[in-house]
C-alpha positions in Angstrom: 83.5 89.0 122.1 86.7 87.3 120.8 90.2 88.6 120.5 93.6 87.9 119.0 96.8 88.1 121.1 100.0 89.2 119.3 103.5 89.0 120.8 106.4 91.0 119.3 109.7 90.0 121.0 112.3 92.5 119.6 115.9 93.4 120.1 115.3 96.2 122.5 112.1 95.1 124.2 109.1 92.8 124.3 105.5 93.7 123.6 102.0 92.2 123.7 98.9 93.5 121.9 95.3 92.5 122.0 93.3 93.0 118.8 89.5 93.0 118.5 87.4 91.6 115.7 87.8 94.7 113.5 91.6 94.7 113.9 91.7 97.5 116.5 94.3 97.4 119.3 92.3 97.3 122.6 95.2 96.5 125.0 99.0 96.5 125.0 102.1 96.4 127.2 105.8 96.8 126.7 108.9 95.9 128.7 112.4 97.1 127.8 115.1 94.4 127.5 118.5 94.5 129.1 121.4 94.6 126.6 124.6 92.8 127.7 128.0 93.8 126.0 130.6 91.3 127.4 133.2 92.6 124.9 133.3 95.1 122.0 131.3 93.6 119.1 129.5 91.1 121.4 125.8 91.4 122.4 123.8 89.0 124.5 120.3 88.8 125.9 119.1 86.9 129.0 116.7 84.3 127.7 115.1 83.9 131.1 114.5 87.6 131.2 112.9 87.5 127.8 110.5 84.8 129.0 109.6 86.6 132.3 109.0 89.8 130.4 106.9 88.0 127.8 104.7 86.5 130.5 104.4 89.9 132.2 103.4 91.8 129.1 100.9 89.2 128.1 99.2 89.4 131.5 99.3 93.2 131.4 98.0 93.6 127.9 95.1 91.2 128.7 94.3 93.2 131.9 94.5 96.5 130.0 92.1 95.2 127.4 89.7 94.3 130.2 89.1 90.8 128.9 89.7 87.3 130.2 92.2 84.9 128.6 89.4 82.5 127.5 88.1 85.2 125.2 91.4 85.0 123.1 90.7 82.7 120.2 94.3 82.6 118.8 97.7 84.1 119.3 100.7 84.8 117.1 104.4 85.2 117.9 106.9 87.4 115.9 110.5 87.7 117.0 113.9 89.2 116.5 115.6 86.8 114.1 118.9 85.0 114.1 119.4 85.4 117.9 119.8 81.9 119.3 120.4 79.9 122.5 120.6 76.5 124.0 118.9 75.2 127.1 118.5 72.1 129.3 115.2 70.4 128.5 115.1 68.8 131.9 115.6 71.9 134.0 114.2 74.3 131.4 117.2 76.6 132.1 119.3 78.4 129.5 122.9 77.2 129.4 124.2 80.5 128.3 122.9 84.0 127.5 121.3 84.1 124.0 123.7 85.4 121.3 122.0 88.3 119.5 121.9 88.8 115.8 124.1 91.8 115.9 126.9 89.9 117.7 130.2 89.7 115.8 132.1 87.1 117.9 132.0 84.4 115.2 133.5 86.6 112.5 136.8 84.5 112.6 134.9 81.3 112.0 133.0 83.0 109.1 136.3 84.2 107.6 137.7 80.6 107.9 134.7 79.2 106.1 135.0 81.7 103.3 138.7 81.0 103.0 137.9 77.3 102.8 135.6 77.9 99.8 132.2 77.3 101.4 130.6 80.6 100.4 129.0 79.4 97.1 127.8 76.1 98.6 126.2 77.8 101.6 124.6 80.4 99.4 123.2 77.7 97.0 121.8 75.7 99.9 120.4 78.5 102.1 120.2 81.7 100.0 122.4 83.4 102.7 126.0 84.8 102.6 128.5 83.6 105.2 128.2 86.1 108.0 128.2 86.2 111.8 124.7 87.7 111.5 123.1 84.3 111.0 122.6 81.6 113.7 124.7 78.6 112.6 128.1 80.0 113.8 126.5 81.4 117.0 125.1 77.9 117.8 128.5 76.3 117.0 130.1 78.8 119.4 127.6 78.0 122.2 128.2 74.2 121.8 132.0 74.8 121.9 131.9 77.0 125.0 129.2 75.3 127.2 131.0 72.3 128.5 130.1 69.5 130.9 126.6 69.1 129.5 124.9 66.0 128.1 123.8 66.8 124.5 120.9 64.4 125.0 119.4 66.9 127.3 120.1 70.0 125.2 117.6 71.9 123.0 118.5 74.7 120.7 116.6 77.4 118.9 115.9 81.0 118.1 113.8 83.2 120.3 110.5 82.0 118.8 111.4 78.4 119.6 112.4 79.2 123.2 109.2 81.2 123.9 107.0 78.6 122.2 108.6 75.9 124.3 107.9 78.0 127.5 104.3 78.9 126.5 103.4 75.3 125.8 104.9 74.1 129.1 107.8 72.3 127.3 105.5 70.3 125.0 106.4 71.9 121.7 109.9 72.3 120.3 109.4 73.9 117.0 110.0 76.9 114.7 108.6 78.1 111.4 110.2 78.3 107.9 110.7 82.1 108.1 112.8 81.9 111.2 114.5 78.6 110.2 115.6 80.2 106.9 117.7 82.7 108.9 119.8 80.1 110.7 122.1 79.1 107.7 121.1 75.5 108.4 117.8 75.2 106.4 117.8 74.2 102.8 115.9 76.9 101.0 114.6 74.5 98.3 113.5 71.6 100.5 112.6 73.8 103.5 114.2 71.2 105.8 117.3 71.1 107.9 120.2 70.6 105.5 122.2 67.4 106.5 125.3 68.7 104.7 125.3 71.9 106.7 124.6 70.2 110.0 127.7 68.1 109.3 129.7 71.1 108.3 128.9 72.9 111.6 128.8 69.7 113.6 125.4 70.5 115.0 123.4 67.4 116.1 120.0 67.3 114.4 118.2 66.1 117.5 118.8 69.4 119.3 117.1 71.5 116.6 113.3 72.3 116.5 110.8 70.8 114.1 110.1 73.2 111.2 106.4 73.9 110.8 104.4 76.2 108.4 104.3 79.8 109.5 100.5 79.9 109.5 99.3 76.8 111.2 99.1 74.9 114.4 101.9 75.3 117.0 100.0 73.9 120.0 98.3 75.7 122.9 99.4 77.6 125.9 99.8 75.6 129.1 96.7 76.2 131.1 98.7 76.9 134.2 100.1 80.1 132.7 96.9 82.1 131.9 94.1 79.8 133.1 93.2 79.0 129.5 94.6 77.0 126.6 95.1 79.5 123.8 95.8 78.1 120.3 99.1 79.4 118.9 98.5 79.7 115.2 101.2 81.8 113.7 105.0 82.2 114.0 107.0 84.7 111.9 110.3 86.5 111.9 109.8 90.2 112.6 110.5 91.4 109.1 108.3 88.7 107.5 105.5 89.7 109.8 105.9 93.3 108.7 105.8 92.2 105.0 102.6 90.3 105.8 101.1 93.2 107.6 101.7 95.6 104.6 100.0 93.2 102.2 103.2 92.6 100.3 102.2 89.1 99.1 103.4 89.1 95.5 106.3 90.3 93.3 106.8 94.0 92.9 105.8 94.8 96.5 108.4 95.7 99.1 108.6 97.2 102.5 111.3 98.7 104.7 111.3 98.5 108.5 113.4 101.2 110.1 114.2 99.7 113.5 117.4 99.0 115.3 118.6 98.0 111.8 116.8 98.7 108.5 115.4 95.6 106.7 114.1 95.9 103.2 112.2 92.9 102.0 110.7 92.3 98.5 108.3 89.5 97.9 109.4 87.3 94.9 106.5 84.8 94.7 106.7 81.1 94.7 110.1 80.9 93.1 113.5 81.5 94.7 115.1 84.6 93.1 118.9 84.6 93.4 120.6 88.0 93.6 123.9 88.9 91.9 124.3 91.8 94.3 124.8 90.2 97.7 121.2 90.3 98.7 119.9 87.2 100.5 117.1 84.9 99.4 114.8 83.9 102.2 111.3 82.5 103.1 108.5 85.1 103.4 106.0 82.7 105.0 104.6 79.3 104.5 101.2 77.6 104.9 99.4 74.4 103.9 97.2 74.8 100.8 95.3 71.9 99.3 97.3 69.5 101.4 100.8 70.7 100.3 103.3 73.3 101.6 102.8 76.6 99.9 106.0 78.7 100.1 106.4 82.4 99.5 109.9 83.6 99.0 111.5 87.0 99.3 114.7 89.0 98.6 116.1 90.9 101.6 118.7 93.5 102.3 119.7 93.6 105.9 121.3 96.8 107.2 122.5 96.2 110.7 122.7 99.8 112.0 119.8 102.2 111.5 117.7 103.4 114.4 120.7 102.3 116.6 122.6 105.3 115.1 120.0 107.7 116.5 120.1 105.9 119.8 123.9 106.4 119.8 123.5 110.1 119.1 121.3 110.2 122.2 122.9 107.8 124.6 126.5 107.4 123.3 127.7 110.9 122.5 124.7 112.7 123.9 124.3 115.0 120.9 120.5 114.9 121.2 118.1 114.4 124.0 115.3 112.5 122.1 115.1 110.7 118.8 112.1 112.8 117.8 114.1 116.1 117.8 116.5 114.9 115.0 113.9 116.0 112.4 113.9 119.6 113.5 117.7 119.6 114.0 118.3 118.3 110.5 116.1 121.0 109.1 118.1 123.7 110.9 120.8 123.5 108.2 120.3 123.6 104.4 122.7 120.7 103.7 125.0 118.2 105.4 128.0 120.6 105.5 130.0 118.1 103.5 129.8 115.5 106.3 129.1 111.9 105.6 128.4 109.1 108.1 129.0 105.4 107.7 126.7 103.4 110.0 128.9 100.3 110.6 128.7 99.8 114.3 128.3 96.0 113.7 130.0 95.9 110.3 128.1 96.4 107.1 125.3 94.2 105.9 123.8 94.2 102.5 125.1 94.7 99.9 128.6 94.8 101.3 128.7 92.1 104.0 131.9 93.4 105.5 132.2 92.2 109.2 135.3 94.4 109.7 133.9 97.7 108.6 133.4 100.3 111.3 131.4 103.5 111.8 132.9 106.8 110.7 132.3 110.4 110.0 134.0 111.9 106.9 134.4 115.4 105.7 134.5 117.2 109.1 135.9 120.7 109.0 136.0 123.5 111.5 132.8 124.9 110.0 130.8 121.7 110.9 128.0 122.1 113.5 126.2 119.5 115.5 123.2 119.9 113.2 125.4 118.7 110.3 126.3 115.5 112.2 122.7 114.7 113.0 121.7 115.4 109.4 124.5 113.2 108.1 123.3 110.3 110.3 119.8 110.5 109.0 121.0 110.8 105.4 123.1 107.7 105.9 120.1 105.6 106.9 118.4 106.6 103.6 121.6 105.9 101.6 121.8 102.4 102.9 118.2 101.7 101.8 119.0 103.3 98.4 121.8 100.8 97.8 119.5 97.8 98.6 116.6 99.1 96.5 119.0 99.5 93.5 120.2 95.9 94.0 116.6 94.6 94.1 115.7 96.6 91.0 118.5 95.0 89.0 117.5 91.5 90.2 113.7 91.6 90.0 111.8 91.7 86.7 108.7 93.3 88.2 109.2 97.1 88.5 109.1 98.5 92.1 106.4 101.1 92.3 106.7 102.3 95.9 108.3 101.7 99.2 106.0 100.9 102.1 107.6 101.8 105.5 107.2 101.1 109.2 109.4 101.2 112.3 110.3 103.9 114.7 112.5 106.0 112.4 109.8 106.3 109.8 108.2 108.9 112.1 110.9 111.2 110.9 109.5 113.3 108.0 112.9 114.6 107.0 114.2 111.1 106.6 111.2 109.9 104.7 111.2 112.8 102.3 114.9 112.4 101.7 114.3 108.7 101.1 111.7 109.5 98.4 114.1 111.9 96.8 116.8 109.3 96.7 114.7 106.5 95.4 112.7 108.5 92.9 109.5 106.6 93.9 106.8 107.3 96.5 107.2 106.3 100.1 104.0 105.2 101.8 103.6 105.5 105.6 100.6 103.8 107.2 98.7 105.2 110.2 99.6 102.1 112.3 103.4 102.0 112.5 103.5 98.7 114.4 103.1 96.8 111.2 105.1 93.9 112.6 102.5 93.4 115.3 99.6 94.0 112.9 101.1 91.4 110.6 101.4 88.6 113.1 97.9 89.4 114.4 96.6 89.1 110.8 98.4 85.8 110.4 97.3 84.3 113.7 93.7 85.4 113.1 93.5 84.1 109.5 95.2 80.8 110.5 92.8 80.4 113.5 89.7 81.1 111.4 89.0 84.3 113.2 89.3 86.3 110.0 88.5 85.0 106.5 90.0 87.4 104.0 93.6 88.6 103.9 92.7 91.0 101.1 90.0 92.7 103.2 92.4 93.0 106.2 95.0 94.7 104.1 92.5 97.0 102.4 91.4 98.3 105.9 94.9 99.7 106.4 94.9 103.5 106.6 97.7 105.5 105.0 99.0 108.4 107.0 101.1 110.1 104.3 102.7 109.7 100.9 106.2 111.2 100.4 106.7 111.9 96.7 110.1 112.8 95.1 110.8 116.5 95.2 113.0 118.8 93.2 115.8 117.9 95.7 116.3 114.5 94.1 119.4 115.6 92.1 121.0 116.9 95.3 120.3 113.7 97.1 121.8 111.5 94.3 125.0 113.5 94.1 125.5 113.2 97.8 124.7 109.5 97.6 127.7 109.0 95.2 130.0 110.8 97.7 128.7 108.7 100.5 129.6 105.6 98.6 133.2 106.8 98.6 133.0 107.1 102.4 131.7 103.6 102.7 134.7 102.2 100.8 137.1 103.9 103.1 135.4 102.5 106.2 135.5 98.9 105.0 138.1 96.4 106.1 138.9 98.6 109.1 139.1 96.1 111.9 140.9 93.3 110.0 
């Protein structure tokens, strides 16, 4: 028997899965990740903890699958994107905690760059808007605040680069195009580090990883770790892995992951599609075909706060005990009671890109009950997605037929039905919700020669439920327009 190992290193935790030859999960493990909030708007992760947890979940998943490491023919790695760190290549120790994608500390630098007129040039080169979300300003901050180090001994990277370096015993310092395209340092056309931007951010090229195709050869695990050299054959950002897992490999196909944030990604083919509606252009995935680099591009709308809103209802204001109960609570009332929620805990992402926006409830009266607040939060998650789908529909020539979903919040039937009503198209929910993990397993297995047909793998996916638009679509659209008014009032709040 032979197996595929898939690692999913996310914002809130790290997971490992073992897949068998028919794509079935036979072993898995999870470890929650500590969140550090040094100041309001700042978020950090301990990179050493991420590595230790990764090593632990890999060992546990293999043990739970009742296999030995030498039976694993290939492994893939998918990660939270944009989070970055620097480390000492001699000692192997991080020089600072990793700065997480949600972190807002570099907003002043972003505002300065915008004021200096760099927005169009950066967009033209990278497909990205200037925002603290992306890695470049975070990396600049790290280099400015970690003093008394010899840059000759410093390595930099996103989480995929860090874990790849650790897995290979420090032999491989690399990333893939999907992750590199999120740094605001990679030229989207050439798929190489952009010398003009490296100069702008004063980032030495030698500290950055080599950019390799997403499906390909990334070295092997150090034999001292697991007792076997396992080929590492795929690296993808988490949203690109989900896109791959859903089979969204051509224009007209899109997916939305409802995780800590919501991320809607539409494949645009081999051409870069530029949005006029503040969506970002990015790399879906790359591979070598017929001796040359084959690049698939995508349009993405990144919504920073989604499942995190539900977590806040539970842990922050303790309005609920579990995330699962929000569905029943929302159905206890016939409408939102006139309450609208703006989920801007970390500012607003697409299509607004307002780093100074803040979360808010609007329309509260003495008649409002806790159920209305819960319902308003769920509706806001769907409203954000509606905005992005509308922006993609304007940009893309191929009609969007359906929305394929994954992530924790897609379990919520109220939310998914409300989403279908808002969009006016079907929402498709697969049986396996861990599409990010499934996608990186597919990619690693295909690149490693374990599986032969991507089409067959995608066709094996089972669909749990289709949500079709109901007669409540009109109600949903009227409320959406009111919610947009609430968003405008929450913008520019923290300037």
